[in-house]
C-alpha positions in Angstrom: 144.9 170.0 47.1 146.4 172.8 49.2 148.2 172.4 52.5 145.1 173.6 54.5 142.8 170.9 53.0 145.4 168.2 53.7 145.7 169.4 57.3 141.9 169.3 57.8 141.7 165.8 56.3 144.5 164.6 58.6 142.8 166.2 61.7 139.5 164.5 60.8 141.3 161.1 60.4 143.1 161.5 63.7 139.9 162.5 65.4 138.1 159.4 64.1 141.0 157.2 65.2 141.0 158.8 68.7 137.2 158.3 69.0 137.5 154.7 67.7 140.3 154.0 70.3 138.2 155.4 73.1 135.2 153.3 72.0 137.3 150.2 71.8 138.8 150.8 75.2 135.4 151.4 76.7 134.1 148.2 75.2 137.0 146.0 76.3 135.8 145.3 79.8 132.3 144.0 78.7 133.9 142.0 75.9 136.4 140.5 78.3 133.6 139.6 80.8 131.6 137.9 78.0 134.7 136.0 76.9 135.4 134.8 80.4 131.7 133.7 80.9 131.8 131.7 77.7 135.2 130.1 78.1 135.5 129.8 81.8 138.8 131.8 81.8 139.6 133.3 85.2 137.0 131.0 86.8 134.2 133.4 85.9 131.9 130.7 84.6 132.2 128.7 87.8 128.8 128.6 89.4 128.2 129.6 93.0 125.1 128.5 94.8 123.9 128.8 98.3 122.1 125.5 98.6 122.7 122.1 97.2 119.1 121.4 96.2 120.3 120.8 92.6 122.9 118.2 93.6 121.9 114.7 92.7 124.3 111.9 93.5 125.6 109.9 90.6 127.8 106.7 90.3 130.0 108.5 87.8 133.4 109.5 89.2 135.7 112.3 88.0 139.3 113.0 89.0 140.1 116.5 90.2 143.6 117.8 90.4 144.1 120.6 93.0 146.7 123.2 92.0 148.1 126.0 94.3 150.4 128.8 93.6 151.4 132.2 95.1 152.1 135.3 93.1 155.5 136.9 93.8 153.8 139.8 95.5 153.0 137.5 98.5 155.5 135.5 100.6 153.1 132.8 101.7 153.4 129.1 101.3 150.2 127.7 99.8 149.4 124.1 98.8 146.6 121.6 98.4 146.3 119.0 101.1 145.6 116.4 98.4 147.0 116.8 94.9 144.4 114.6 93.2 141.1 113.0 94.4 138.2 111.3 92.8 134.6 112.5 93.4 131.2 111.3 92.5 129.1 113.7 90.4 126.3 115.5 92.3 127.8 114.7 95.7 128.6 117.7 98.0 132.4 117.5 98.5 135.2 119.3 100.3 138.8 119.9 99.4 141.3 121.6 101.6 144.2 123.9 100.9 146.7 125.2 103.5 148.2 128.7 103.5 151.1 129.7 105.8 152.5 133.1 106.4 156.2 132.5 107.3 156.9 136.2 107.6 157.1 138.4 110.7 154.1 140.6 109.8 150.4 140.0 109.3 149.5 139.9 105.6 146.2 139.8 103.8 145.8 137.9 100.5 143.1 137.2 98.0 142.9 134.1 95.8 141.8 133.8 92.2 140.7 130.5 90.7 140.3 128.8 87.4 138.9 125.5 86.3 140.2 123.5 83.3 139.1 122.3 80.9 137.0 125.5 80.5 133.9 123.5 79.6 134.0 121.9 83.0 133.7 125.2 84.8 130.0 125.3 83.7 129.4 122.2 85.8 131.6 122.9 88.8 129.5 124.5 91.5 131.3 126.1 94.5 129.0 126.5 97.5 131.6 128.1 99.7 135.2 129.0 99.2 138.1 130.9 100.8 138.5 132.7 97.5 135.2 134.6 98.0 136.8 136.8 100.7 140.2 138.2 101.7 142.3 136.0 103.9 144.4 137.5 106.7 147.3 135.5 108.2 149.2 136.7 111.2 152.9 136.2 111.4 153.9 132.5 111.3 150.2 131.5 111.1 148.9 128.6 109.1 145.3 128.1 108.1 143.3 125.3 106.5 141.2 126.7 103.7 138.2 124.6 102.6 136.4 124.6 99.3 132.9 123.2 99.3 131.6 122.1 95.9 129.8 119.6 93.8 130.0 118.7 90.1 126.7 118.7 88.2 125.7 115.2 87.1 125.2 116.3 83.5 129.0 116.9 83.1 129.8 115.8 79.5 131.0 112.2 79.3 134.3 113.2 77.6 135.4 115.1 80.7 137.1 112.7 83.0 139.7 115.0 84.7 139.3 118.5 86.0 141.9 120.9 87.4 141.0 123.4 90.1 143.7 126.0 90.3 144.2 128.8 92.8 146.7 131.7 92.9 147.0 133.9 96.0 148.0 137.6 95.6 148.8 140.2 98.2 145.5 142.1 98.8 145.6 145.3 96.9 148.3 144.0 94.5 148.3 145.9 91.2 150.4 144.4 88.5 151.0 147.8 87.0 152.8 148.8 90.2 155.4 146.2 89.5 155.8 147.4 85.9 156.4 151.0 87.1 159.2 149.9 89.5 161.2 148.2 86.7 
C-alpha cells in the first residue's frame, strides 16, 4: 500500500471518529435526562403536582432527614429548621429551611434538590418549593423557605427513611467559570 492510500484510510478513520464523537456528544443530554428520570439523581424524578387530590392519609410513618448545603459560589448560611421529622404517608406536610445572606450586597441564589434513596423520589411529591424559583436575599436578610409535599401511600415497605437534600448556588453560577480561573 502506498503512502497516498494510507493517508486516505487514516483520513476516513479520523472522519468517522469525529462524526462518532459529535453524535455521542449530541446524545449525552437526552441520555443523562433519562438516567436522572429513572434513578432520581438530581431530584429529576421528584413529582410536582398542583393539587393534592391524589394524597390519601395513611397510618404508616416515614422518617425524613432534611439536609442543607451551600456551594462555595454563594456566601449564604442555609439550614433546615428541623434535621429529622416523621411524616404520615399521604398527608400534606411542610418543612422549613432558613437562608441568611450575611453579606453587604443583595444576592440571588437557586437551589437544586435530591431525594435518597433514589427509589423514594418516585413517591415524593412536592406541591410547592423555594427551589422552583430564584431566591433573592438582601444584605443581612434571613428568609424562611417552606417546602410543601406529601409522600404517596404506595411507598415501598422497605423504605423507612428518606433524605431530602438541597444545595444553594449563586444564580448564574457556571462551574466551568471556576475551572477557567484556576
